[in-house]
C-alpha positions in Angstrom: 0.2 -12.1 -29.8 -2.3 -9.0 -29.9 -3.9 -11.0 -27.2 -3.8 -13.5 -24.1 -5.6 -15.8 -21.4 -7.4 -14.0 -19.3 -5.6 -16.4 -16.6 -2.0 -15.5 -18.1 -2.5 -11.9 -17.6 -3.8 -12.1 -14.3 -1.6 -14.0 -12.2 1.6 -12.2 -12.9 -0.1 -8.7 -12.2 -1.0 -9.3 -8.9 2.7 -10.9 -8.6 4.0 -7.2 -9.8 1.9 -5.4 -7.9 2.7 -7.0 -4.5 6.5 -7.5 -5.5 6.4 -3.4 -5.7 4.8 -2.4 -2.7 6.7 -5.0 -0.8 9.6 -3.7 -2.2 11.3 -0.8 -3.3 8.1 1.0 -2.3 8.5 -0.3 1.7 11.8 0.3 1.4 11.8 3.9 0.5 9.1 4.7 2.8 10.1 2.8 5.7 13.3 4.7 5.3 11.6 8.3 5.0 9.5 7.8 7.7 12.2 6.3 10.4 10.7 3.2 10.4 14.0 1.6 8.7 17.5 3.0 8.6 19.9 2.4 5.5 23.5 2.0 7.0 25.8 1.1 3.2 25.6 1.5 0.0 22.5 2.6 -1.7 20.2 2.8 1.4 22.9 5.2 3.4 22.2 7.4 0.4 18.6 7.0 0.1 18.2 7.1 3.8 19.9 10.5 3.3 17.8 11.7 1.5 19.7 11.3 -1.7 16.8 10.5 -3.8 17.3 10.6 -7.7 15.3 9.8 -10.7 17.5 6.3 -11.1 15.6 4.9 -7.5 12.5 5.6 -9.4 12.4 3.3 -12.7 11.9 0.6 -11.2 8.4 0.9 -9.2 7.3 3.6 -11.9 8.1 0.6 -15.2 6.7 -2.1 -12.6 3.6 -0.4 -11.9 3.2 0.6 -15.4 3.2 -3.2 -16.7 0.5 -3.6 -13.9 -1.5 -0.8 -15.6 -1.2 -2.4 -19.0 -1.9 -6.5 -18.0 -4.7 -4.8 -16.0 -6.2 -2.8 -19.5 -5.8 -5.9 -21.5 -7.8 -8.2 -18.7 -10.8 -5.4 -18.6 -10.7 -5.0 -22.9 -10.3 -9.5 -23.1 -12.9 -9.8 -20.4 -15.5 -7.6 -22.4 -19.2 -8.5 -21.1 -18.9 -12.1 -20.6 -16.2 -12.4 -17.7 -17.0 -9.4 -16.0 -15.1 -11.2 -12.6 -11.6 -10.7 -14.6 -12.8 -7.2 -15.6 -13.4 -6.3 -11.5 -10.2 -7.6 -10.5 -8.6 -5.7 -13.2 -10.5 -2.5 -12.1 -9.2 -2.8 -9.0 -5.7 -4.0 -9.7 -5.5 -0.4 -11.8 -7.5 1.7 -9.2 -4.6 0.5 -6.5 -1.7 0.7 -8.6 -2.8 4.6 -9.9 -3.6 5.4 -5.8 0.2 4.0 -5.0 1.5 6.0 -8.4 0.1 9.3 -7.5 0.6 9.7 -3.8 4.3 9.0 -4.4 5.0 11.0 -7.8 1.7 13.5 -7.9 0.5 14.2 -11.9 0.9 10.5 -13.6 0.1 10.0 -17.3 -3.2 8.1 -17.1 -5.8 8.6 -19.8 -3.3 8.2 -23.0 -0.9 5.8 -21.0 -0.3 2.3 -21.9 -1.3 3.3 -25.4 1.6 3.0 -27.5 -0.4 0.0 -29.9 -2.5 3.1 -30.6 0.4 5.2 -31.3 0.9 7.4 -27.8 4.4 7.1 -27.4 4.0 10.5 -25.4 1.4 10.4 -23.2 0.0 13.7 -21.3 0.3 13.7 -17.7 -3.4 14.0 -15.8 -3.7 16.0 -12.9 -3.4 14.1 -9.6 -7.4 15.3 -9.0 -8.3 13.8 -12.2 -6.8 10.5 -11.2 -8.4 10.3 -7.6 -11.5 11.1 -9.7 -10.8 8.0 -11.7 -9.3 5.7 -8.8 -13.3 6.2 -7.2 -15.3 5.9 -10.8 -12.9 2.1 -11.1 -13.8 0.6 -7.9 -17.4 1.4 -8.2 -17.4 0.0 -11.3 -15.3 -3.4 -10.0 -18.0 -3.8 -7.1 -20.4 -3.7 -10.3 -19.1 -6.5 -11.7 -18.2 -8.7 -9.0 -22.5 -9.0 -8.8 -22.9 -9.6 -12.2 -23.9 -12.3 -14.3 -20.7 -14.2 -16.0 -20.8 -16.4 -19.0 -17.0 -16.3 -19.4 -14.5 -17.8 -18.0 -13.8 -17.3 -14.3 -10.9 -16.7 -11.9 -10.0 -19.6 -9.6 -6.7 -20.5 -8.6 -4.5 -17.8 -11.1 -6.1 -15.6 -8.4 -3.2 -15.6 -5.7 -4.8 -13.1 -3.7 -8.8 -14.5 -2.9 -8.7 -17.6 -5.0 -11.4 -16.0 -7.3 -13.5 -15.2 -4.1 -15.8 -11.9 -5.6 -17.4 -11.3 -1.9 -13.4 -10.8 -0.7 -12.9 -8.6 -3.8 -16.2 -6.6 -3.2 -14.5 -5.7 0.1 -11.5 -4.7 -1.3 -12.9 -2.2 -3.7 -14.6 -0.4 -0.7 -11.7 -0.9 1.8 -9.6 0.7 -0.9 -12.2 3.5 -1.5 -12.0 4.4 2.5 -7.6 4.4 1.9 -8.2 7.0 -1.1 -10.9 8.6 0.7 -8.8 9.8 3.3 -5.4 10.6 0.9 -7.8 13.5 0.1 -9.2 15.5 3.4 -6.7 18.0 3.5 -8.7 19.2 0.4 -12.1 17.5 -0.1 -14.6 18.5 2.8 -16.6 15.4 1.9 -13.9 13.1 2.6 -14.2 12.1 5.7 -17.9 10.9 5.7 -17.1 9.2 2.1 -14.2 7.5 4.2 -16.1 6.5 7.0 -19.1 5.6 4.8 -16.6 2.9 2.4 -14.5 1.6 5.4 -18.0 1.0 7.1 -19.1 -0.8 4.0 -15.7 -2.5 3.8 -16.8 -4.2 7.1 -20.1 -5.0 6.7 -19.1 -6.7 4.1 -16.7 -8.9 5.6 -13.4 -7.3 4.5 -10.3 -9.6 5.1 -6.1 -9.3 5.0 -5.5 -7.8 1.2 -2.5 -9.9 0.7 -0.4 -12.0 -1.8 1.7 -15.0 -0.1 4.9 -16.1 -2.1 6.0 -19.4 -3.1 9.6 -18.7 -2.0 10.6 -22.3 -2.6 13.5 -20.5 -4.8 15.3 -17.3 -5.1 13.4 -16.0 -7.3 10.2 -17.0 -6.0 11.0 -15.4 -2.4 9.3 -12.3 -0.7 10.6 -9.4 -1.3 12.2 -8.7 1.9 13.6 -12.3 2.8 15.4 -11.3 -0.7 17.1 -8.1 0.2 17.9 -9.4 3.4 19.3 -12.7 2.4 21.4 -10.9 -0.8 21.9 -7.1 0.4 21.1 -6.6 3.8 21.7 -3.1 4.0 18.9 -2.2 5.9 17.5 -2.8 9.4 14.5 -1.5 11.7 15.4 2.0 12.8 16.4 2.7 16.8 14.5 5.5 16.8 11.2 3.4 16.2 12.1 0.5 18.3 12.8 3.5 21.3 8.7 5.0 20.9 7.9 0.9 21.0 9.7 -0.2 23.9 8.4 3.1 26.1 5.1 1.8 25.8 6.0 -1.6 26.1 4.6 -2.6 22.7 3.8 -6.2 22.3 4.7 -5.8 18.7 8.2 -4.9 19.8 9.7 -8.6 19.2 8.1 -9.1 16.3 9.6 -6.1 14.7 13.0 -6.5 15.9 15.4 -8.6 17.0 15.5 -8.1 20.6 18.0 -9.7 23.2 17.9 -11.4 26.2 18.2 -7.6 28.3 15.4 -6.3 25.9 17.9 -4.7 24.1 18.0 -4.1 20.4 19.9 -6.0 18.3 19.8 -4.2 15.1 18.0 -7.0 13.2 14.5 -8.0 12.0 12.5 -10.1 14.2 9.8 -12.6 12.3 7.1 -10.6 11.3 6.8 -10.5 7.6 10.4 -12.4 7.1 9.7 -15.7 5.8 11.0 -16.5 2.4 7.0 -16.9 1.9 6.1 -13.3 3.4 3.3 -12.4 2.9 3.3 -9.0 1.5 0.1 -7.2 2.8 -1.3 -4.5 0.9 -4.3 -4.0 3.8 -5.2 -4.7 7.0 -8.5 -5.1 8.5 -7.2 -2.7 11.3 -6.5 0.4 8.8 -10.3 0.2 8.6 -10.6 1.0 12.3 -8.0 3.6 12.0 -9.7 5.2 9.4 -12.8 4.7 11.0 -10.7 6.9 14.1 -9.1 9.7 12.1 -12.2 10.2 10.0 -14.7 10.6 13.2 -12.4 12.9 14.6 -12.5 15.0 11.7 -16.5 15.1 11.7 -16.1 15.8 15.6 -16.7 12.5 17.2 -14.3 12.0 19.6 -15.5 9.0 21.6 -16.8 7.1 18.6 -12.7 7.7 17.5 -11.6 6.2 20.2 -13.4 3.3 20.3 -12.2 3.0 17.0 -8.5 3.5 18.1 -8.9 1.3 20.7 -10.6 -1.8 18.1 -7.9 -0.3 15.1 -4.5 -1.3 18.2 -6.0 -4.4 19.3 -6.9 -5.8 15.6 -3.3 -5.0 14.8 -1.7 -6.8 18.1 -4.4 -10.1 16.3 -2.7 -9.9 12.9 0.6 -9.5 14.1 0.4 -12.3 16.2 0.7 -11.4 19.6 -1.1 -11.1 22.7 -2.5 -8.0 23.8 -4.6 -5.6 25.0 -4.8 -1.7 23.9 -6.9 1.0 26.1 -6.7 4.7 25.9 -8.6 7.2 27.8 -9.1 10.7 25.5 -8.1 10.7 22.3 -6.2 13.3 19.5 -5.4 12.9 15.9 -1.7 12.6 17.0 -2.3 9.8 18.8 -4.4 8.2 16.2 -1.6 8.6 13.6 1.0 7.0 16.5 -0.5 3.6 16.3 -1.1 3.8 13.2 2.8 4.4 12.4 3.4 1.3 14.4 0.7 -0.9 12.7 1.9 -0.2 9.3 5.5 -1.2 10.2 7.0 -1.5 6.4 3.9 -0.1 4.4 4.1 1.9 1.8 1.1 4.1 3.2 2.9 5.1 6.3 4.2 7.6 4.3 1.3 9.0 2.6 -0.5 9.5 6.5 2.6 11.3 7.8 2.8 13.7 4.8 -1.2 14.4 5.4 -1.3 15.0 9.5 2.5 15.3 10.1 2.3 12.7 12.6 4.6 11.1 14.2 7.0 14.3 14.6 10.0 13.5 11.9 13.5 14.5 12.5 14.8 15.3 9.4 18.1 13.3 9.0 19.9 15.8 6.6 18.9 18.7 5.8 15.4 21.0 6.7 13.1 18.3 5.4 11.8 15.1 4.7 11.2 13.9 1.1 6.9 14.3 0.6 7.3 12.5 -3.3 9.2 10.7 -5.8 11.2 12.0 -8.3 10.3 11.0 -11.5 12.3 8.6 -13.3 15.3 9.1 -15.8 13.8 7.1 -18.5 10.7 9.1 -18.1 12.8 12.6 -18.5 14.7 11.1 -21.6 11.5 9.5 -23.1 8.6 11.5 -22.4 10.5 14.7 -21.5 8.0 17.2 -23.9 5.2 16.4 -21.2 
């Protein structure tokens, strides 16, 4: 087939992105940031930094499949179904941001164009990828307010059920995240991230997530699958000790806590059901972005207010009762709290790499991995580039 119905492209694209985000990427990045501990088999090797090309084949393949389906959605939507095109542009931007933040330079301008004879796509610079991300999100925001005379997403959109207001807010939230990624090299990044984060909050951003069916072994959420089928990763005792020392109320949700208050070497209930969910972004992340951006803009008083709001929002998102307060704020204190709040999120590695917080002692050697190696398939079949 040379065409496909839009609703048959959207659902698997959303599922595949979420499954990859909450699967390989969550496990790998969680081990590198020492939120997780790999104690056996492949997980032990990766935890000890034996991280090789074959380990990154699956996430690379999955995410490029998302790009391929999203490209087709944009093409088939044309000018009559802009809501599908807008969602596809958000998925494309989110996928590009995920790939580039982990691998660096990646194929994009010539990628997923095998039907046009582009079987060995060139690599685009990371700088150009981040510019493309912002352009895609801006275009998506326009699509979400356009007149839609064609097919409209509904139940096939398993993230927001065809709610364009929610998708618009998500596009703004992702703009804030990806502006912040560039803060070390772009002097305008803090101001841009702050403006986009506030716009997303004003637009009513809600949790960006997918809930899995969980009715069979093939429809379960990725972390539940991993625990029931492999079970060679547990939460890290280092993280447990840090959170216990400050009496963090999320402790019993993240960890299997003994009656004596110790660590029973297992997961708590957080994200551990058959349905998950897989969370790509919580509203609390926007408050953390505002806190970091305001610190970068030398407004420590507002940053402190943002930090308190971020942590209290995280308590609510995880489903615990607590009231966080702080006197004085530093980049380290913001990132330490964000580290606890982005538990199992691949984003935690990007935050650590940008800021150096929290301090992480390498498990082996003298350095923590900062990027993924390109997959072995890419070396074999696109070696010229």
